[in-house]
N, C-alpha and C positions, 0 to 999 in steps of 0.2 A: 742884341736881345730882338728874339721873335715875337711876333704877335701872337697873343694867347686868346685863343678860340674857345667859346663857350657854347656848347650844343644844348638846345633846348628841347625837351621833350616833344613829341610831334603832336600830342593832345592840346598843346597850347597854340596850334596853327587852325586855321580853318581857310584850305586850299593854300595860298601863299602868304595870306594875312596873320600876323601876330595877333593873337587874342590878348587884350590887356587886363581884362576885367572877369571874374568869374561872379556868378549868381548862385546863391545856396539858402537853403533852408535849415532851420535848427530850433529846438525846442527851449524855450526860456524858463521852463517850471520843470520840475520833477516830483514824483510822489513823495511824501515823507509823513507816515501816519504816526510816528512815534515820538517827534520832538515838539509837537503842540504849534506847529505852523498854522497860519491862516488859511483855512480851506484845504488843509493837508498838503499844501504846495510850498515848496522850496525854491528860492532863485536857483537857476541852472544856465547861467549865461555861457559857460564854457560847454554847451551841449555839443553833440556831434554833428558836424557840418555834412548835408547831403548837397552835392553839385546839382545844379538844374540846369545851367546854361554857361557859355562863355561868349564874350563879345569884344569887339576891337575898341569900341568907345564908352566913356562914362555914360553919354546920353542914353545908348541902347541899353545897358545894364540897368540904369535907373528906371527906364520904362517898364523893362521886362519886371523889375521887383514891384514896382508899384501895381502893375496889372495882375502879377501873381497875387498878392496881397488882397485886391478887391475880388478875385474869382476864387479864392479858398478860404475856407472857414480856418481861422486859427486854432480853433478848439481850445480843450482845457489847459493844454500845456503852452498856449500863444505861439503856435508854430508858424514863424514868419519869413518871408524871403528878403535877404540882404545882397550886398555885393561888395566886393572888395578889389582892390588892385594886386595884379599878379606880381 
């Protein structure tokens, strides 16, 4: 049996370092004017993710997400930055 190689997409790397965490934003609420939701907002936790940055360590990703949320207004739809491991 030979060794099985798994090639990773180039966007997972910065230089020669593998990026292990991705920071993204998404909306937590969506407009719904017909079903009687409070403030006409329905929960939308599966909103589309918009990638903001990739990091090597969890600490870097956490700091980026915290800073993003401090410097950007979440707005009506509660658009916030999160991170996850790749």
